[in-house]
N, C-alpha and C positions, 0 to 999 in steps of 0.2 A: 695887168701888166705893171713891172716895176718901172720906177722913173727912168731907168737906163734905155728904155724902149724894146728891150728884148723879152720874149716871152719866159714865163717863169717854169723851167722843165727841171730845176735843180733837185726837187725832192724825187721826182720820177728816175732821173739819173743815179740817184744815190741808192735808191731801191734796186735798180738793176745791177749795181756794182757789188751788192752784198750777195753772197752767195750761202747756200745752206751748208751746214756742216756735213759731212758723209756719214752716211748711215751705216755704222758697223755692226754685226750681230756677234754676241758673244760666242765664244769658243764653245763647242758642244761638251757637256758634262757627262761623266758615266754615274747613272743614276742606279746605286746599288740596289736600293730598296724595290724599285720597280723590277729590275732584273731577278731579284731573289724571289719575288712574289710570281713571276712568271715561270720560273724553274721549279718552285713548289707546286704550283698548280699542275705543271706538265706531269711531275712526278706522282702527284696524288691521282691525276686522271688514269695512270698506268698501272698504279698499284691498287685501287681501290677495287677493281673487278676480281681481282684474286683474292682479296680479303673477304668478300661478301659470304662465302661459304662458312668461315670462321665466325664471322660477325652472326650468321643465323644460328650455330651452334651456341654461340655465347649468349644469345636472346633466349634460347631454349633452356639452357640451365639458368637463367635468372627467373624465368617464369616457373620452373619447377621449383627454385628455391623459394619464391615467393608462396608458391601453394603450402611447402612444408612448414613455413614460417606461421601461415594462418592456421594450419592444422594443430600445430604446437600451442597457439593462442587459444584455440578452441578446447583443447584437452585440459589447458591450464586453467581456465573459467569453469570447466566442470567440477573441479575440485574444490 
């Protein structure tokens, strides 16, 4: 107790008077990169099934081209 005879509640009273600053969230931002990736993924998931047949044909042509190149190399080695 202070010399005045009153209990010391000043610190507690000061703490009760202090109010925390209000919490404000920032305004929502438009995230273009996230939006663009989402749209690109959606488009690819719709288009890839239609391109599968063309992709298989391309792989078949690639395989045949590799066989032709190997045959040409074998003929060139024989001479």
